[in-house]
FILO-316503 format. One record per residue (C-alpha): y, z, x; residue in three letters. Coordinates in steps of 0.5 Angstrom, whole numbers, padded with zeros to 4 digits, always signed. Last residue first. Layout:
! residues N
YZXAla
...
END
This chain:
! residues 392
-0011-0002+0095Ala
-0015-0009+0094Arg
-0013-0015+0091Asp
-0008-0017+0096Ala
-0002-0022+0094Pro
+0002-0025+0099Thr
+0009-0023+0099Asp
+0014-0023+0094Ala
+0010-0020+0088Gln
+0015-0016+0084Trp
+0013-0010+0079Ala
+0015-0007+0073Thr
+0012-0001+0069Phe
+0013+0002+0063Leu
+0019-0003+0061Pro
+0021-0001+0054Val
+0021-0007+0050Asp
+0017-0004+0043Ser
+0011-0005+0039Asp
+0005-0005+0044Ala
+0008-0002+0050Pro
+0011-0006+0055Leu
+0008-0008+0062Val
+0013-0012+0066Val
+0011-0017+0072Ile
+0015-0021+0077Gly
+0014-0027+0081Phe
+0015-0029+0088Pro
+0011-0036+0089Arg
+0004-0039+0087Asp
+0005-0036+0080Phe
+0003-0043+0077Ala
+0005-0046+0071Leu
+0001-0051+0073Asn
+0020+0013+0117Leu
+0026+0016+0115Val
+0024+0023+0116Arg
+0029+0027+0113Gln
+0032+0033+0116Pro
+0031+0039+0111Pro
+0037+0040+0107Arg
+0041+0047+0108Ala
+0041+0052+0102Ala
+0047+0052+0098Gly
+0044+0050+0091Ala
+0037+0052+0092Ala
+0032+0047+0092Arg
+0029+0042+0086Met
+0024+0037+0086Ala
+0024+0031+0081Val
+0017+0028+0082Val
+0015+0021+0079Thr
+0007+0019+0079Val
+0006+0012+0076Ala
-0001+0009+0074Ala
-0003+0002+0073Ala
-0009-0002+0071Glu
-0010-0009+0068Val
-0016-0013+0065Gly
-0022-0016+0066Glu
-0020-0022+0070Glu
-0016-0017+0075Ala
-0009-0014+0075Val
-0008-0008+0079Lys
-0002-0004+0079Leu
+0000+0002+0083Val
+0006+0007+0083Ala
+0009+0013+0087Glu
+0015+0016+0085Gln
+0020+0020+0089Val
+0026+0024+0087Val
+0028+0029+0092Asp
+0033+0035+0093Ser
+0036+0036+0086Ile
+0040+0042+0086Thr
+0039+0049+0083Leu
+0043+0056+0082Pro
+0038+0061+0079Glu
+0039+0062+0072Pro
+0034+0056+0070Ser
+0034+0050+0066Leu
+0041+0050+0062Gly
+0044+0053+0069Ser
+0043+0046+0072Phe
+0050+0045+0075Asp
+0050+0041+0081Ala
+0056+0043+0086Ala
+0051+0044+0092Asp
+0050+0037+0091Ser
+0044+0032+0089Thr
+0046+0033+0081Ala
+0053+0032+0083Leu
+0052+0025+0086Arg
+0048+0020+0081Ile
+0052+0014+0080Gly
+0046+0009+0080Leu
+0048+0007+0087Ala
+0049+0015+0089Pro
+0041+0015+0086Leu
+0038+0011+0091Gln
+0037+0016+0097Gly
+0033+0020+0092Thr
+0029+0015+0090Val
+0024+0015+0095Ala
+0019+0010+0093Ile
+0012+0010+0094Arg
+0009+0003+0093Thr
+0002+0000+0091Arg
+0001-0007+0089Leu
-0006-0010+0087Thr
-0007-0017+0086Leu
-0011-0023+0083Arg
-0007-0029+0083Pro
-0005-0032+0076Leu
-0006-0040+0075Ala
-0003-0041+0068Val
-0005-0046+0063Thr
+0000-0049+0057Val
-0002-0054+0052Arg
+0003-0058+0048Asp
+0009-0058+0052Ala
+0017-0057+0052Ala
+0016-0049+0053Pro
+0019-0045+0047Pro
+0026-0042+0048Ala
+0027-0035+0049Gly
+0032-0030+0046Ala
+0028-0028+0040Ala
+0023-0025+0045Arg
+0029-0020+0046Asp
+0029-0019+0054Ala
+0024-0014+0057Trp
+0021-0019+0062Gly
+0027-0023+0063Ala
+0030-0017+0066Pro
+0025-0019+0072Leu
+0028-0025+0074Val
+0035-0024+0076Arg
+0034-0017+0080Gly
+0027-0020+0083Ala
+0030-0026+0086Gly
+0031-0033+0085Ala
+0029-0037+0091Gly
+0025-0042+0087Pro
+0026-0042+0079Glu
+0024-0035+0076Gly
+0017-0033+0074Leu
+0016-0027+0069Val
+0009-0025+0068Phe
+0009-0020+0061Arg
+0004-0015+0060Val
+0003-0012+0053Arg
+0000-0006+0052Ala
-0005-0004+0046Gly
-0004-0002+0039Gly
-0005+0005+0038Gly
-0011+0009+0041Gly
-0009+0016+0039Pro
-0009+0018+0047Gly
-0015+0020+0051Glu
-0015+0026+0054Ala
-0017+0027+0061Gly
-0011+0031+0064Gly
-0007+0025+0063Pro
-0010+0019+0059Gly
-0017+0017+0058Gly
-0022+0014+0063Ala
-0024+0007+0062Gly
-0021+0001+0059Gly
-0018+0005+0053Pro
-0018+0001+0046Glu
-0012-0002+0044Gly
-0013-0008+0047Thr
-0009-0012+0052Cys
-0004-0017+0051Arg
-0002-0023+0056Leu
+0005-0025+0055Glu
+0008-0031+0060Val
+0015-0031+0061Val
+0018-0037+0065Tyr
+0025-0036+0068Thr
+0031-0041+0067Gly
+0035-0037+0063Asp
+0030-0035+0058Val
+0023-0039+0058Ala
+0017-0038+0053Trp
+0010-0037+0053Val
+0006-0033+0048Asp
+0007-0038+0042Ala
+0004-0044+0046Leu
-0003-0040+0047Pro
-0005-0039+0054Val
-0010-0043+0057Asp
-0014-0040+0063Lys
-0014-0039+0071Ala
-0015-0033+0076Met
-0013-0034+0083Thr
-0016-0031+0089Pro
-0011-0032+0095Val
-0010-0038+0100Pro
-0004-0038+0104Arg
+0003-0041+0105Thr
+0009-0038+0109Ala
+0016-0039+0106Gly
+0019-0032+0107Ala
+0019-0030+0100Ala
+0011-0032+0099Asp
+0008-0039+0098Thr
+0001-0038+0095Phe
-0004-0043+0096Pro
-0011-0043+0091Leu
-0017-0039+0092Asp
-0022-0039+0086Arg
-0023-0036+0080Thr
-0025-0040+0074Arg
-0032-0037+0074Ser
-0029-0030+0073Ala
-0027-0033+0066Asp
-0020-0029+0065Phe
-0021-0024+0059Pro
-0018-0025+0052Arg
-0016-0018+0049Glu
-0015-0016+0056Trp
-0018-0009+0058Arg
-0014-0003+0059Ala
-0013+0003+0064Lys
-0006+0005+0064Leu
-0003+0012+0067Ala
+0004+0015+0066Leu
+0005+0021+0070Val
+0011+0026+0070Asn
+0012+0031+0075Val
+0018+0037+0075Leu
+0018+0041+0081Ala
+0021+0047+0082Leu
+0023+0052+0088Leu
+0022+0047+0094Thr
+0024+0051+0100Gly
+0017+0053+0102Asp
+0015+0046+0102Thr
+0012+0041+0097Ile
+0010+0035+0100Glu
+0012+0028+0097Leu
+0008+0023+0093Pro
+0004+0028+0089Leu
-0004+0027+0090Gln
-0009+0022+0090Gly
-0006+0016+0086Ile
-0011+0011+0082Leu
-0016+0017+0082Gly
-0016+0017+0074Asp
-0009+0018+0074Thr
-0009+0024+0070Ala
-0015+0027+0074Glu
-0012+0025+0081Arg
-0005+0028+0079Val
-0008+0034+0076Trp
-0011+0036+0083Ala
-0005+0035+0087Asp
-0001+0039+0082Ala
-0007+0045+0083Ala
-0006+0044+0091Ala
+0001+0045+0090Pro
+0001+0051+0086Asp
+0008+0053+0084Met
+0007+0058+0078Ala
+0006+0053+0071Asp
+0010+0050+0066Phe
+0007+0045+0061Arg
+0011+0040+0058Val
+0010+0038+0050Asp
+0014+0043+0047Pro
+0020+0041+0051Leu
+0026+0045+0047Ala
+0022+0052+0048Glu
+0022+0051+0055Arg
+0029+0050+0056Tyr
+0031+0056+0051Ala
+0027+0060+0055Asp
+0030+0059+0061Ala
+0026+0058+0067Val
+0025+0063+0072Pro
+0024+0061+0080Val
+0018+0059+0084Arg
+0016+0053+0079Thr
+0011+0048+0077Trp
+0013+0043+0072Val
+0009+0038+0068Arg
+0010+0032+0064Thr
+0004+0027+0061Ala
+0003+0020+0058Val
-0003+0017+0058Gly
-0004+0009+0056Leu
-0010+0006+0053Ala
-0007+0005+0046Gly
+0000+0005+0046Thr
+0002+0011+0041Leu
+0003+0015+0048Ala
+0010+0011+0048Leu
+0012+0014+0042Glu
+0011+0022+0044Arg
+0014+0021+0051Ala
+0020+0018+0047Ala
+0021+0023+0042Ala
+0020+0029+0047Thr
+0025+0025+0052Val
+0030+0025+0046Val
+0029+0032+0043Ser
+0030+0035+0050Ala
+0036+0031+0052Ala
+0040+0034+0046Glu
+0042+0040+0050Arg
+0045+0037+0056Asp
+0043+0029+0058Ala
+0042+0023+0054Thr
+0044+0015+0055Gly
+0040+0015+0062Leu
+0045+0013+0067Leu
+0052+0015+0064Ala
+0048+0021+0061Arg
+0046+0023+0068Leu
+0053+0023+0071Glu
+0056+0027+0064Arg
+0050+0032+0065Ala
+0052+0034+0072Thr
+0060+0034+0070Gly
+0058+0040+0065Gly
+0051+0042+0064Arg
+0044+0040+0066Ala
+0038+0043+0063Gly
+0036+0037+0059Ala
+0038+0033+0065Ala
+0031+0035+0068Val
+0027+0032+0062Ala
+0031+0026+0062Ala
+0030+0025+0070Leu
+0023+0025+0069Ala
+0022+0021+0063Leu
+0027+0016+0066Trp
+0023+0015+0072Leu
+0017+0014+0068Gly
+0020+0009+0064Ala
+0023+0005+0070Pro
+0016+0005+0073Ser
+0015+0002+0080Ser
+0011-0004+0083Val
+0014-0007+0090Phe
+0014-0013+0094Ser
+0020-0014+0099Gly
+0015-0016+0105Gly
+0013-0009+0106Glu
+0015-0004+0101Ala
+0021-0001+0098Pro
+0025-0006+0102Lys
+0032-0006+0099Gly
+0037-0010+0095Thr
+0032-0011+0089Ala
+0030-0004+0089Leu
+0037-0001+0089Ala
+0043-0004+0085Asp
+0039-0009+0081Arg
+0032-0006+0080Ile
+0035+0001+0079Trp
+0041-0002+0074Arg
+0036-0006+0070Gly
+0031-0001+0069Ala
+0036+0005+0068Leu
+0039+0000+0062His
+0032-0002+0060Gln
+0030+0006+0059Val
+0036+0007+0055Ala
+0035+0001+0051Arg
+0028+0003+0049Ala
+0031+0010+0047Arg
+0037+0007+0043Ala
+0031+0003+0039Ala
+0027+0009+0038Ser
+0033+0013+0035Gly
+0035+0007+0031Thr
+0028+0006+0028Asp
+0028+0014+0027Ala
+0035+0013+0023Ser
+0032+0008+0019Ser
+0026+0011+0017Asp
+0030+0017+0015Thr
+0034+0013+0011Asp
+0028+0011+0007Thr
+0024+0004+0007Thr
+0018+0004+0002Pro
+0011+0005+0004Arg
+0007-0002+0003Asn
+0000+0000+0000Met
END
């Protein structure tokens, strides 16, 4: 039976759309102003989770006040007290995507304000225990990521950890017998043979946006393996959608990737009667030190001794590190992806430790965007600039 639309439904839809736009805004700025201008991985390739970074920062932003909250709101679309309900609604909505697990936990050495805990009912709070945090990350990502992507030191007073984990099968898998070595030309112009999958794609699943081709492949709503964070499977809603985006020769990630979450209605159908894709089998893994990228995103107070996180803890805290590790695997049967985002906090005024700086053929640099079944929130984004590898 069709259910009538109510004012409540309308406001919920507006909230969902606003949250999607907020993640898209962060994704666009992060890729344009930081990821696409640096080299987060050898050869310029990277995989990231805009949704994971947004969820982690927005959860921390719920405890921000004053100018710190204003900076975070400009990037995230929310901060201060209202951020708690926004981030909770966003996480619950994303968890409706079949085979996607979403979870956030906090490990702390300092008191956490009761109002902050109560405002985030889906977040678990524990005493600081790095070994337990590593074990949770391994379980939550089904072993794709083995531990926290940063070291918890004695100076780390609080660590908020978000996990997104997806393991899904294609609705129409690639025929492995059609996989063969084909040439791939990387961003430096070198050409090498790589294992390449091939299949026909319905015309309705291919379009072009400002010179960039978008190919959408759908996943089933059933898990392709282990469940979500903590081993629990989600409610099994519609499956994820994976968009492969191929720009004009020489076009970079900042220009090409946003086509992966652009409104489908903005695309033009291909001038063809049949579309085949030749797609490299690949594994991408990236650890991104987001901390140094925050000033380019407009975040300065939150990492300074002037930070105001008084809504989170009575202890004066400032963000010491934001680090994300993400992995993406694309093969004939389906797609696996996981991201662990950590926001670590130290005592404000403490000395910061020194940093250790250590046919439509996807046969040239291309992007990948993983979306939920029924919204355009970029769960994962990737840029394959160097020669693809199909092993982690």
